[in-house]
Structures are given as structure tokens and as C-alpha cells.
All heavy atoms as a GROMACS GRO file, in nm:
protein
  581
    1ARG      N    1   0.082  -0.119   0.000
    1ARG     CA    2   0.001  -0.001   0.001
    1ARG      C    3   0.087   0.125   0.002
    1ARG      O    4   0.188   0.134   0.065
    1ARG     CB    5  -0.087   0.005   0.120
    1ARG     CG    6  -0.194  -0.099   0.122
    1ARG     CD    7  -0.271  -0.088   0.255
    1ARG     NE    8  -0.412  -0.095   0.231
    1ARG     CZ    9  -0.504  -0.097   0.321
    1ARG    NH1   10  -0.465  -0.086   0.450
    1ARG    NH2   11  -0.626  -0.103   0.299
    2GLN      N   12   0.040   0.225  -0.070
    2GLN     CA   13   0.110   0.347  -0.073
    2GLN      C   14   0.039   0.454   0.008
    2GLN      O   15  -0.082   0.455   0.005
    2GLN     CB   16   0.120   0.397  -0.223
    2GLN     CG   17   0.245   0.460  -0.255
    2GLN     CD   18   0.258   0.490  -0.403
    2GLN    OE1   19   0.172   0.455  -0.481
    2GLN    NE2   20   0.358   0.567  -0.435
    3VAL      N   21   0.107   0.535   0.081
    3VAL     CA   22   0.044   0.634   0.163
    3VAL      C   23   0.042   0.766   0.081
    3VAL      O   24   0.140   0.804   0.023
    3VAL     CB   25   0.125   0.659   0.299
    3VAL    CG1   26   0.068   0.773   0.375
    3VAL    CG2   27   0.129   0.528   0.373
    4SER      N   28  -0.074   0.831   0.083
    4SER     CA   29  -0.087   0.960   0.008
    4SER      C   30   0.008   1.058   0.065
    4SER      O   31   0.034   1.072   0.182
    4SER     CB   32  -0.229   1.008   0.024
    4SER     OG   33  -0.242   1.141  -0.010
    5THR      N   34   0.062   1.150  -0.022
    5THR     CA   35   0.149   1.256   0.023
    5THR      C   36   0.070   1.356   0.106
    5THR      O   37   0.125   1.433   0.182
    5THR     CB   38   0.213   1.330  -0.095
    5THR    OG1   39   0.110   1.373  -0.189
    5THR    CG2   40   0.313   1.239  -0.165
    6GLN      N   41  -0.061   1.353   0.093
    6GLN     CA   42  -0.150   1.438   0.178
    6GLN      C   43  -0.141   1.398   0.322
    6GLN      O   44  -0.168   1.483   0.407
    6GLN     CB   45  -0.297   1.423   0.138
    6GLN     CG   46  -0.352   1.539   0.051
    6GLN     CD   47  -0.500   1.515   0.032
    6GLN    OE1   48  -0.540   1.415  -0.017
    6GLN    NE2   49  -0.573   1.613   0.070
    7SER      N   50  -0.103   1.275   0.348
    7SER     CA   51  -0.095   1.224   0.482
    7SER      C   52   0.040   1.240   0.551
    7SER      O   53   0.064   1.186   0.662
    7SER     CB   54  -0.142   1.074   0.486
    7SER     OG   55  -0.264   1.062   0.430
    8THR      N   56   0.133   1.306   0.483
    8THR     CA   57   0.269   1.313   0.536
    8THR      C   58   0.308   1.462   0.549
    8THR      O   59   0.251   1.549   0.475
    8THR     CB   60   0.372   1.241   0.448
    8THR    OG1   61   0.367   1.299   0.314
    8THR    CG2   62   0.344   1.092   0.441
    9TRP      N   63   0.392   1.487   0.646
    9TRP     CA   64   0.444   1.622   0.665
    9TRP      C   65   0.553   1.645   0.556
    9TRP      O   66   0.649   1.566   0.557
    9TRP     CB   67   0.497   1.640   0.807
    9TRP     CG   68   0.582   1.760   0.828
    9TRP    CD1   69   0.713   1.763   0.851
    9TRP    CD2   70   0.542   1.898   0.824
    9TRP    NE1   71   0.756   1.892   0.867
    9TRP    CE2   72   0.650   1.975   0.853
    9TRP    CE3   73   0.416   1.961   0.807
    9TRP    CZ2   74   0.646   2.114   0.857
    9TRP    CZ3   75   0.414   2.099   0.810
    9TRP    CH2   76   0.523   2.176   0.841
   10GLY      N   77   0.540   1.740   0.473
   10GLY     CA   78   0.629   1.760   0.358
   10GLY      C   79   0.776   1.771   0.394
   10GLY      O   80   0.858   1.725   0.316
   11LEU      N   81   0.812   1.823   0.508
   11LEU     CA   82   0.949   1.844   0.537
   11LEU      C   83   1.013   1.716   0.593
   11LEU      O   84   1.133   1.692   0.577
   11LEU     CB   85   0.970   1.956   0.641
   11LEU     CG   86   0.929   2.094   0.582
   11LEU    CD1   87   0.947   2.201   0.689
   11LEU    CD2   88   1.008   2.129   0.458
   12THR      N   89   0.934   1.630   0.662
   12THR     CA   90   0.988   1.512   0.718
   12THR      C   91   0.954   1.385   0.648
   12THR      O   92   1.024   1.283   0.654
   12THR     CB   93   0.940   1.493   0.867
   12THR    OG1   94   0.797   1.469   0.866
   12THR    CG2   95   0.970   1.614   0.951
   13GLY      N   96   0.842   1.389   0.576
   13GLY     CA   97   0.794   1.271   0.506
   13GLY      C   98   0.732   1.170   0.596
   13GLY      O   99   0.692   1.058   0.553
   14ASP      N  100   0.716   1.198   0.725
   14ASP     CA  101   0.659   1.105   0.821
   14ASP      C  102   0.503   1.104   0.812
   14ASP      O  103   0.446   1.213   0.782
   14ASP     CB  104   0.698   1.136   0.967
   14ASP     CG  105   0.850   1.113   0.987
   14ASP    OD1  106   0.906   1.030   0.920
   14ASP    OD2  107   0.901   1.178   1.079
   15LEU      N  108   0.446   0.989   0.840
   15LEU     CA  109   0.297   0.987   0.845
   15LEU      C  110   0.251   1.080   0.955
   15LEU      O  111   0.307   1.081   1.066
   15LEU     CB  112   0.255   0.845   0.875
   15LEU     CG  113   0.110   0.816   0.867
   15LEU    CD1  114   0.055   0.836   0.729
   15LEU    CD2  115   0.081   0.674   0.913
   16MET      N  116   0.145   1.149   0.932
   16MET     CA  117   0.086   1.240   1.030
   16MET      C  118   0.021   1.161   1.140
   16MET      O  119  -0.049   1.063   1.109
   16MET     CB  120  -0.011   1.341   0.968
   16MET     CG  121   0.047   1.444   0.880
   16MET     SD  122  -0.079   1.555   0.830
   16MET     CE  123  -0.018   1.604   0.671
   17VAL      N  124   0.038   1.204   1.264
   17VAL     CA  125  -0.026   1.141   1.376
   17VAL      C  126  -0.141   1.234   1.423
   17VAL      O  127  -0.247   1.188   1.454
   17VAL     CB  128   0.070   1.114   1.491
   17VAL    CG1  129   0.001   1.061   1.612
   17VAL    CG2  130   0.180   1.019   1.444
   18ARG      N  131  -0.112   1.365   1.428
   18ARG     CA  132  -0.216   1.467   1.469
   18ARG      C  133  -0.218   1.572   1.365
   18ARG      O  134  -0.170   1.680   1.378
   18ARG     CB  135  -0.168   1.522   1.603
   18ARG     CG  136  -0.174   1.411   1.716
   18ARG     CD  137  -0.118   1.459   1.847
   18ARG     NE  138  -0.185   1.574   1.896
   18ARG     CZ  139  -0.138   1.650   1.992
   18ARG    NH1  140  -0.015   1.628   2.042
   18ARG    NH2  141  -0.204   1.759   2.037
   19PRO      N  142  -0.291   1.546   1.249
   19PRO     CA  143  -0.295   1.643   1.142
   19PRO      C  144  -0.377   1.762   1.182
   19PRO      O  145  -0.480   1.751   1.250
   19PRO     CB  146  -0.360   1.564   1.026
   19PRO     CG  147  -0.431   1.452   1.091
   19PRO     CD  148  -0.363   1.419   1.218
   20VAL      N  149  -0.330   1.878   1.134
   20VAL     CA  150  -0.400   2.005   1.156
   20VAL      C  151  -0.411   2.079   1.025
   20VAL      O  152  -0.334   2.057   0.928
   20VAL     CB  153  -0.331   2.093   1.260
   20VAL    CG1  154  -0.334   2.032   1.397
   20VAL    CG2  155  -0.188   2.130   1.219
   21LEU      N  156  -0.510   2.169   1.011
   21LEU     CA  157  -0.524   2.258   0.898
   21LEU      C  158  -0.471   2.390   0.929
   21LEU      O  159  -0.495   2.445   1.039
   21LEU     CB  160  -0.675   2.267   0.863
   21LEU     CG  161  -0.735   2.154   0.790
   21LEU    CD1  162  -0.889   2.175   0.785
   21LEU    CD2  163  -0.682   2.144   0.653
   22ALA      N  164  -0.394   2.448   0.840
   22ALA     CA  165  -0.343   2.583   0.859
   22ALA      C  166  -0.413   2.680   0.765
   22ALA      O  167  -0.496   2.637   0.681
   22ALA     CB  168  -0.188   2.581   0.826
   23ALA      N  169  -0.380   2.805   0.779
   23ALA     CA  170  -0.451   2.912   0.705
   23ALA      C  171  -0.432   2.900   0.556
   23ALA      O  172  -0.508   2.956   0.478
   23ALA     CB  173  -0.409   3.051   0.752
   24ASP      N  174  -0.329   2.822   0.512
   24ASP     CA  175  -0.304   2.808   0.367
   24ASP      C  176  -0.389   2.700   0.311
   24ASP      O  177  -0.384   2.662   0.192
   24ASP     CB  178  -0.156   2.778   0.340
   24ASP     CG  179  -0.105   2.654   0.408
   24ASP    OD1  180  -0.179   2.583   0.476
   24ASP    OD2  181   0.016   2.623   0.388
   25GLY      N  182  -0.477   2.636   0.396
   25GLY     CA  183  -0.565   2.532   0.351
   25GLY      C  184  -0.498   2.393   0.339
   25GLY      O  185  -0.559   2.292   0.303
   26MET      N  186  -0.370   2.384   0.380
   26MET     CA  187  -0.299   2.259   0.379
   26MET      C  188  -0.299   2.191   0.512
   26MET      O  189  -0.317   2.256   0.614
   26MET     CB  190  -0.151   2.288   0.336
   26MET     CG  191  -0.137   2.356   0.199
   26MET     SD  192  -0.204   2.260   0.060
   26MET     CE  193  -0.084   2.134   0.051
   27SER      N  194  -0.275   2.061   0.508
   27SER     CA  195  -0.266   1.985   0.633
   27SER      C  196  -0.121   1.959   0.669
   27SER      O  197  -0.037   1.933   0.585
   27SER     CB  198  -0.342   1.849   0.622
   27SER     OG  199  -0.478   1.872   0.602
   28TYR      N  200  -0.091   1.963   0.801
   28TYR     CA  201   0.047   1.942   0.850
   28TYR      C  202   0.036   1.862   0.982
   28TYR      O  203  -0.068   1.864   1.049
   28TYR     CB  204   0.112   2.073   0.883
   28TYR     CG  205   0.123   2.171   0.762
   28TYR    CD1  206   0.024   2.265   0.742
   28TYR    CD2  207   0.221   2.156   0.671
   28TYR    CE1  208   0.033   2.353   0.631
   28TYR    CE2  209   0.229   2.235   0.556
   28TYR     CZ  210   0.132   2.335   0.540
   28TYR     OH  211   0.143   2.418   0.432
   29GLU      N  212   0.149   1.798   1.020
   29GLU     CA  213   0.154   1.739   1.154
   29GLU      C  214   0.161   1.849   1.255
   29GLU      O  215   0.228   1.951   1.240
   29GLU     CB  216   0.280   1.652   1.160
   29GLU     CG  217   0.308   1.597   1.296
   29GLU     CD  218   0.197   1.515   1.355
   29GLU    OE1  219   0.134   1.437   1.283
   29GLU    OE2  220   0.175   1.527   1.478
   30LYS      N  221   0.080   1.838   1.362
   30LYS     CA  222   0.063   1.939   1.459
   30LYS      C  223   0.195   1.991   1.518
   30LYS      O  224   0.221   2.111   1.518
   30LYS     CB  225  -0.027   1.894   1.574
   30LYS     CG  226  -0.054   2.002   1.677
   30LYS     CD  227  -0.149   1.958   1.788
   30LYS     CE  228  -0.172   2.077   1.880
   30LYS     NZ  229  -0.264   2.041   1.988
   31ARG      N  230   0.277   1.904   1.571
   31ARG     CA  231   0.403   1.944   1.637
   31ARG      C  232   0.494   2.014   1.533
   31ARG      O  233   0.556   2.117   1.563
   31ARG     CB  234   0.474   1.824   1.696
   31ARG     CG  235   0.608   1.854   1.752
   31ARG     CD  236   0.602   1.940   1.874
   31ARG     NE  237   0.549   1.858   1.980
   31ARG     CZ  238   0.526   1.898   2.106
   31ARG    NH1  239   0.557   2.020   2.139
   31ARG    NH2  240   0.475   1.822   2.195
   32ALA      N  241   0.504   1.964   1.417
   32ALA     CA  242   0.588   2.018   1.309
   32ALA      C  243   0.539   2.157   1.272
   32ALA      O  244   0.618   2.248   1.257
   32ALA     CB  245   0.596   1.930   1.191
   33MET      N  246   0.407   2.176   1.262
   33MET     CA  247   0.350   2.305   1.221
   33MET      C  248   0.369   2.408   1.337
   33MET      O  249   0.399   2.522   1.317
   33MET     CB  250   0.206   2.290   1.182
   33MET     CG  251   0.154   2.420   1.117
   33MET     SD  252   0.253   2.461   0.969
   33MET     CE  253   0.159   2.598   0.910
   34GLU      N  254   0.350   2.360   1.461
   34GLU     CA  255   0.372   2.450   1.576
   34GLU      C  256   0.514   2.501   1.578
   34GLU      O  257   0.545   2.618   1.599
   34GLU     CB  258   0.336   2.379   1.709
   34GLU     CG  259   0.190   2.360   1.726
   34GLU     CD  260   0.157   2.274   1.848
   34GLU    OE1  261   0.247   2.198   1.890
   34GLU    OE2  262   0.044   2.289   1.900
   35ASP      N  263   0.613   2.407   1.553
   35ASP     CA  264   0.749   2.443   1.547
   35ASP      C  265   0.780   2.544   1.436
   35ASP      O  266   0.850   2.642   1.448
   35ASP     CB  267   0.841   2.324   1.531
   35ASP     CG  268   0.844   2.234   1.654
   35ASP    OD1  269   0.799   2.278   1.765
   35ASP    OD2  270   0.894   2.117   1.643
   36TRP      N  271   0.719   2.519   1.316
   36TRP     CA  272   0.734   2.605   1.204
   36TRP      C  273   0.680   2.749   1.233
   36TRP      O  274   0.748   2.847   1.207
   36TRP     CB  275   0.660   2.546   1.083
   36TRP     CG  276   0.661   2.640   0.959
   36TRP    CD1  277   0.565   2.724   0.925
   36TRP    CD2  278   0.764   2.650   0.862
   36TRP    NE1  279   0.600   2.792   0.811
   36TRP    CE2  280   0.720   2.746   0.770
   36TRP    CE3  281   0.888   2.586   0.843
   36TRP    CZ2  282   0.801   2.782   0.659
   36TRP    CZ3  283   0.965   2.623   0.730
   36TRP    CH2  284   0.921   2.719   0.647
   37LEU      N  285   0.560   2.752   1.289
   37LEU     CA  286   0.496   2.882   1.313
   37LEU      C  287   0.563   2.959   1.424
   37LEU      O  288   0.550   3.080   1.430
   37LEU     CB  289   0.350   2.858   1.351
   37LEU     CG  290   0.260   2.815   1.237
   37LEU    CD1  291   0.123   2.773   1.288
   37LEU    CD2  292   0.257   2.908   1.122
   38ALA      N  293   0.644   2.900   1.505
   38ALA     CA  294   0.717   2.966   1.611
   38ALA      C  295   0.821   3.066   1.550
   38ALA      O  296   0.853   3.166   1.608
   38ALA     CB  297   0.787   2.873   1.705
   39ASP      N  298   0.870   3.027   1.429
   39ASP     CA  299   0.969   3.107   1.364
   39ASP      C  300   0.930   3.169   1.231
   39ASP      O  301   1.011   3.242   1.167
   39ASP     CB  302   1.096   3.026   1.343
   39ASP     CG  303   1.158   2.975   1.475
   39ASP    OD1  304   1.164   3.056   1.569
   39ASP    OD2  305   1.199   2.859   1.482
   40HIS      N  306   0.814   3.137   1.182
   40HIS     CA  307   0.777   3.180   1.044
   40HIS      C  308   0.630   3.231   1.043
   40HIS      O  309   0.549   3.192   1.125
   40HIS     CB  310   0.781   3.067   0.945
   40HIS     CG  311   0.918   3.003   0.938
   40HIS    ND1  312   0.956   2.900   1.024
   40HIS    CD2  313   1.019   3.023   0.852
   40HIS    CE1  314   1.079   2.857   0.991
   40HIS    NE2  315   1.118   2.940   0.887
   41SER      N  316   0.602   3.318   0.947
   41SER     CA  317   0.465   3.369   0.924
   41SER      C  318   0.417   3.338   0.785
   41SER      O  319   0.328   3.398   0.732
   41SER     CB  320   0.459   3.520   0.938
   41SER     OG  321   0.524   3.566   1.055
   42VAL      N  322   0.487   3.247   0.719
   42VAL     CA  323   0.453   3.207   0.584
   42VAL      C  324   0.425   3.056   0.579
   42VAL      O  325   0.467   2.981   0.661
   42VAL     CB  326   0.567   3.241   0.481
   42VAL    CG1  327   0.590   3.394   0.478
   42VAL    CG2  328   0.696   3.164   0.514
   43SER      N  329   0.354   3.015   0.473
   43SER     CA  330   0.326   2.879   0.451
   43SER      C  331   0.452   2.798   0.421
   43SER      O  332   0.531   2.842   0.337
   43SER     CB  333   0.227   2.862   0.335
   43SER     OG  334   0.222   2.726   0.288
   44PRO      N  335   0.474   2.681   0.487
   44PRO     CA  336   0.590   2.601   0.452
   44PRO      C  337   0.572   2.538   0.314
   44PRO      O  338   0.676   2.492   0.256
   44PRO     CB  339   0.593   2.495   0.562
   44PRO     CG  340   0.454   2.489   0.611
   44PRO     CD  341   0.393   2.620   0.596
   45THR      N  342   0.454   2.533   0.261
   45THR     CA  343   0.431   2.473   0.129
   45THR      C  344   0.445   2.568   0.015
   45THR      O  345   0.510   2.545  -0.088
   45THR     CB  346   0.291   2.412   0.126
   45THR    OG1  347   0.275   2.318   0.229
   45THR    CG2  348   0.261   2.342  -0.010
   46THR      N  349   0.382   2.686   0.031
   46THR     CA  350   0.381   2.784  -0.081
   46THR      C  351   0.471   2.907  -0.057
   46THR      O  352   0.506   2.972  -0.152
   46THR     CB  353   0.240   2.841  -0.100
   46THR    OG1  354   0.204   2.917   0.018
   46THR    CG2  355   0.136   2.725  -0.121
   47GLY      N  356   0.509   2.932   0.070
   47GLY     CA  357   0.589   3.047   0.094
   47GLY      C  358   0.502   3.176   0.109
   47GLY      O  359   0.558   3.285   0.136
   48ALA      N  360   0.374   3.166   0.083
   48ALA     CA  361   0.288   3.282   0.093
   48ALA      C  362   0.260   3.319   0.238
   48ALA      O  363   0.257   3.229   0.328
   48ALA     CB  364   0.152   3.252   0.024
   49ALA      N  365   0.232   3.451   0.263
   49ALA     CA  366   0.208   3.495   0.396
   49ALA      C  367   0.081   3.432   0.448
   49ALA      O  368  -0.022   3.415   0.372
   49ALA     CB  369   0.193   3.646   0.399
   50LEU      N  370   0.081   3.391   0.575
   50LEU     CA  371  -0.036   3.331   0.642
   50LEU      C  372  -0.111   3.447   0.713
   50LEU      O  373  -0.047   3.528   0.785
   50LEU     CB  374   0.006   3.228   0.746
   50LEU     CG  375   0.071   3.104   0.688
   50LEU    CD1  376   0.124   3.014   0.802
   50LEU    CD2  377  -0.025   3.024   0.602
   51HIS      N  378  -0.243   3.456   0.692
   51HIS     CA  379  -0.318   3.563   0.753
   51HIS      C  380  -0.340   3.542   0.906
   51HIS      O  381  -0.376   3.628   0.974
   51HIS     CB  382  -0.450   3.591   0.679
   51HIS     CG  383  -0.547   3.482   0.689
   51HIS    ND1  384  -0.546   3.375   0.604
   51HIS    CD2  385  -0.649   3.461   0.777
   51HIS    CE1  386  -0.642   3.293   0.635
   51HIS    NE2  387  -0.713   3.341   0.740
   52THR      N  388  -0.316   3.413   0.950
   52THR     CA  389  -0.326   3.378   1.088
   52THR      C  390  -0.236   3.259   1.114
   52THR      O  391  -0.206   3.184   1.026
   52THR     CB  392  -0.471   3.346   1.134
   52THR    OG1  393  -0.477   3.311   1.270
   52THR    CG2  394  -0.529   3.234   1.051
   53LYS      N  395  -0.194   3.248   1.236
   53LYS     CA  396  -0.111   3.131   1.280
   53LYS      C  397  -0.194   3.025   1.348
   53LYS      O  398  -0.147   2.925   1.398
   53LYS     CB  399   0.004   3.173   1.366
   53LYS     CG  400   0.112   3.252   1.292
   53LYS     CD  401   0.230   3.269   1.385
   53LYS     CE  402   0.344   3.337   1.314
   53LYS     NZ  403   0.467   3.339   1.392
   54GLN      N  404  -0.329   3.049   1.346
   54GLN     CA  405  -0.417   2.956   1.408
   54GLN      C  406  -0.420   2.817   1.324
   54GLN      O  407  -0.424   2.825   1.205
   54GLN     CB  408  -0.561   3.006   1.416
   54GLN     CG  409  -0.661   2.909   1.476
   54GLN     CD  410  -0.802   2.966   1.486
   54GLN    OE1  411  -0.834   3.057   1.412
   54GLN    NE2  412  -0.888   2.908   1.564
   55ILE      N  413  -0.416   2.707   1.396
   55ILE     CA  414  -0.428   2.576   1.335
   55ILE      C  415  -0.545   2.508   1.398
   55ILE      O  416  -0.576   2.525   1.515
   55ILE     CB  417  -0.296   2.492   1.344
   55ILE    CG1  418  -0.253   2.482   1.490
   55ILE    CG2  419  -0.190   2.554   1.262
   55ILE    CD1  420  -0.137   2.390   1.509
   56LEU      N  421  -0.612   2.425   1.318
   56LEU     CA  422  -0.727   2.350   1.361
   56LEU      C  423  -0.715   2.200   1.336
   56LEU      O  424  -0.650   2.160   1.231
   56LEU     CB  425  -0.853   2.400   1.284
   56LEU     CG  426  -0.888   2.548   1.297
   56LEU    CD1  427  -0.995   2.584   1.196
   56LEU    CD2  428  -0.928   2.579   1.435
   57PRO      N  429  -0.759   2.120   1.423
   57PRO     CA  430  -0.753   1.971   1.400
   57PRO      C  431  -0.817   1.930   1.268
   57PRO      O  432  -0.922   1.981   1.234
   57PRO     CB  433  -0.826   1.908   1.518
   57PRO     CG  434  -0.833   2.018   1.622
   57PRO     CD  435  -0.837   2.149   1.547
   58ASN      N  436  -0.748   1.848   1.191
   58ASN     CA  437  -0.806   1.788   1.073
   58ASN      C  438  -0.852   1.649   1.101
   58ASN      O  439  -0.786   1.552   1.072
   58ASN     CB  440  -0.703   1.791   0.957
   58ASN     CG  441  -0.766   1.756   0.824
   58ASN    OD1  442  -0.873   1.690   0.816
   58ASN    ND2  443  -0.699   1.793   0.719
   59THR      N  444  -0.972   1.640   1.157
   59THR     CA  445  -1.025   1.509   1.204
   59THR      C  446  -1.057   1.418   1.086
   59THR      O  447  -1.040   1.299   1.097
   59THR     CB  448  -1.147   1.526   1.294
   59THR    OG1  449  -1.244   1.609   1.226
   59THR    CG2  450  -1.109   1.591   1.426
   60ALA      N  451  -1.100   1.475   0.978
   60ALA     CA  452  -1.130   1.392   0.857
   60ALA      C  453  -1.005   1.322   0.810
   60ALA      O  454  -1.008   1.204   0.780
   60ALA     CB  455  -1.186   1.478   0.745
   61LEU      N  456  -0.890   1.395   0.803
   61LEU     CA  457  -0.766   1.330   0.763
   61LEU      C  458  -0.719   1.230   0.865
   61LEU      O  459  -0.673   1.118   0.835
   61LEU     CB  460  -0.660   1.433   0.733
   61LEU     CG  461  -0.526   1.378   0.689
   61LEU    CD1  462  -0.539   1.293   0.564
   61LEU    CD2  463  -0.429   1.499   0.662
   62GLN      N  464  -0.734   1.263   0.998
   62GLN     CA  465  -0.692   1.170   1.100
   62GLN      C  466  -0.772   1.044   1.091
   62GLN      O  467  -0.722   0.931   1.103
   62GLN     CB  468  -0.707   1.233   1.237
   62GLN     CG  469  -0.653   1.150   1.349
   62GLN     CD  470  -0.640   1.225   1.477
   62GLN    OE1  471  -0.693   1.338   1.496
   62GLN    NE2  472  -0.566   1.169   1.576
   63GLU      N  473  -0.902   1.051   1.064
   63GLU     CA  474  -0.986   0.933   1.049
   63GLU      C  475  -0.941   0.851   0.924
   63GLU      O  476  -0.941   0.732   0.926
   63GLU     CB  477  -1.128   0.970   1.043
   63GLU     CG  478  -1.186   1.017   1.178
   63GLU     CD  479  -1.327   1.074   1.173
   63GLU    OE1  480  -1.389   1.065   1.067
   63GLU    OE2  481  -1.373   1.130   1.276
   64ALA      N  482  -0.911   0.920   0.816
   64ALA     CA  483  -0.865   0.850   0.694
   64ALA      C  484  -0.736   0.776   0.719
   64ALA      O  485  -0.720   0.661   0.675
   64ALA     CB  486  -0.851   0.950   0.579
   65ILE      N  487  -0.646   0.838   0.792
   65ILE     CA  488  -0.523   0.774   0.826
   65ILE      C  489  -0.546   0.650   0.911
   65ILE      O  490  -0.486   0.546   0.890
   65ILE     CB  491  -0.419   0.869   0.890
   65ILE    CG1  492  -0.380   0.979   0.797
   65ILE    CG2  493  -0.296   0.798   0.948
   65ILE    CD1  494  -0.308   1.099   0.859
   66ALA      N  495  -0.634   0.670   1.011
   66ALA     CA  496  -0.668   0.552   1.103
   66ALA      C  497  -0.724   0.438   1.021
   66ALA      O  498  -0.696   0.323   1.045
   66ALA     CB  499  -0.761   0.601   1.208
   67HIS      N  500  -0.814   0.476   0.927
   67HIS     CA  501  -0.872   0.366   0.839
   67HIS      C  502  -0.769   0.302   0.760
   67HIS      O  503  -0.772   0.175   0.741
   67HIS     CB  504  -0.978   0.433   0.752
   67HIS     CG  505  -1.048   0.333   0.666
   67HIS    ND1  506  -1.139   0.244   0.706
   67HIS    CD2  507  -1.036   0.311   0.530
   67HIS    CE1  508  -1.183   0.171   0.602
   67HIS    NE2  509  -1.119   0.216   0.497
   68PHE      N  510  -0.679   0.373   0.706
   68PHE     CA  511  -0.576   0.316   0.619
   68PHE      C  512  -0.471   0.233   0.698
   68PHE      O  513  -0.438   0.127   0.651
   68PHE     CB  514  -0.503   0.433   0.542
   68PHE     CG  515  -0.398   0.380   0.449
   68PHE    CD1  516  -0.432   0.340   0.319
   68PHE    CD2  517  -0.265   0.379   0.481
   68PHE    CE1  518  -0.336   0.292   0.233
   68PHE    CE2  519  -0.163   0.338   0.400
   68PHE     CZ  520  -0.204   0.294   0.271
   69CYS      N  521  -0.431   0.287   0.806
   69CYS     CA  522  -0.316   0.223   0.883
   69CYS      C  523  -0.364   0.148   1.009
   69CYS      O  524  -0.285   0.080   1.071
   69CYS     CB  525  -0.218   0.328   0.923
   69CYS     SG  526  -0.141   0.408   0.784
   70GLY      N  527  -0.483   0.174   1.052
   70GLY     CA  528  -0.531   0.116   1.177
   70GLY      C  529  -0.532   0.220   1.288
   70GLY      O  530  -0.452   0.314   1.279
   71PRO      N  531  -0.617   0.213   1.384
   71PRO     CA  532  -0.632   0.315   1.487
   71PRO      C  533  -0.506   0.342   1.564
   71PRO      O  534  -0.487   0.459   1.609
   71PRO     CB  535  -0.745   0.262   1.576
   71PRO     CG  536  -0.811   0.150   1.508
   71PRO     CD  537  -0.711   0.105   1.399
   72ALA      N  538  -0.424   0.246   1.587
   72ALA     CA  539  -0.302   0.273   1.668
   72ALA      C  540  -0.212   0.372   1.606
   72ALA      O  541  -0.131   0.438   1.673
   72ALA     CB  542  -0.228   0.139   1.687
   73SER      N  543  -0.222   0.392   1.472
   73SER     CA  544  -0.129   0.481   1.403
   73SER      C  545  -0.155   0.627   1.438
   73SER      O  546  -0.074   0.714   1.410
   73SER     CB  547  -0.135   0.460   1.248
   73SER     OG  548  -0.264   0.501   1.204
   74THR      N  549  -0.274   0.661   1.486
   74THR     CA  550  -0.307   0.802   1.509
   74THR      C  551  -0.306   0.834   1.659
   74THR      O  552  -0.354   0.944   1.700
   74THR     CB  553  -0.448   0.834   1.454
   74THR    OG1  554  -0.546   0.748   1.507
   74THR    CG2  555  -0.447   0.822   1.301
   75HIS      N  556  -0.261   0.746   1.744
   75HIS     CA  557  -0.252   0.771   1.887
   75HIS      C  558  -0.116   0.815   1.919
   75HIS      O  559  -0.015   0.755   1.880
   75HIS     CB  560  -0.291   0.650   1.966
   75HIS     CG  561  -0.436   0.617   1.950
   75HIS    ND1  562  -0.533   0.661   2.033
   75HIS    CD2  563  -0.499   0.538   1.855
   75HIS    CE1  564  -0.656   0.612   1.990
   75HIS    NE2  565  -0.630   0.544   1.882
   76SER      N  566  -0.102   0.926   1.999
   76SER     CA  567   0.024   0.981   2.036
   76SER      C  568   0.009   1.048   2.173
   76SER      O  569  -0.096   1.098   2.207
   76SER     CB  570   0.060   1.087   1.932
   76SER     OG  571   0.165   1.166   1.980
   77SER      N  572   0.114   1.051   2.246
   77SER     CA  573   0.110   1.123   2.369
   77SER      C  574   0.156   1.265   2.340
   77SER      O  575   0.242   1.289   2.259
   77SER     CB  576   0.205   1.056   2.473
   77SER     OG  577   0.335   1.054   2.426
   78GLY      N  578   0.095   1.360   2.415
   78GLY     CA  579   0.139   1.494   2.396
   78GLY      C  580   0.055   1.569   2.306
   78GLY      O  581   0.039   1.636   2.234
   0.00000   0.00000   0.00000
């Protein structure tokens, strides 16, 4: 099985455990995006300015990953 690139964090290539949506409309791993936003105000994907640094849980993507890989893949501490 191949994992969609939508389900991975572009900079690390790791499967997302806690996907979030950013203001650029893209999904990212929560911890990686929090780290990115601590030092940047632009999208890591497009380089365009983000109008907000707010991120929201992407539960639809998290459920899709769980369905694809099994529920254990989306559980994380922290």
C-alpha cells in the first residue's frame, strides 16, 4: 500500500499522527507546524504569507489515516 502525500508532513515525510489545517488550506503534523509557526509567518508549502497562525485539528484526515493504517497509528502522547 502506498500512503498519500497528503498524509505526510512535507519536510519530514513522516505519516501524520495529529494532522491540523493551517490558514493556507494545507494539512500538517501538529508538532511540526507549531515548530514552524514559532519562527515563520509564511506557509511551508507555498511561501505565501499566512493571515493567521491559528491551526485546527483535521479530524477527517486523521480518520482517513486511522482507516488506512489502523487506529493505533493516530494515537500519540502529548
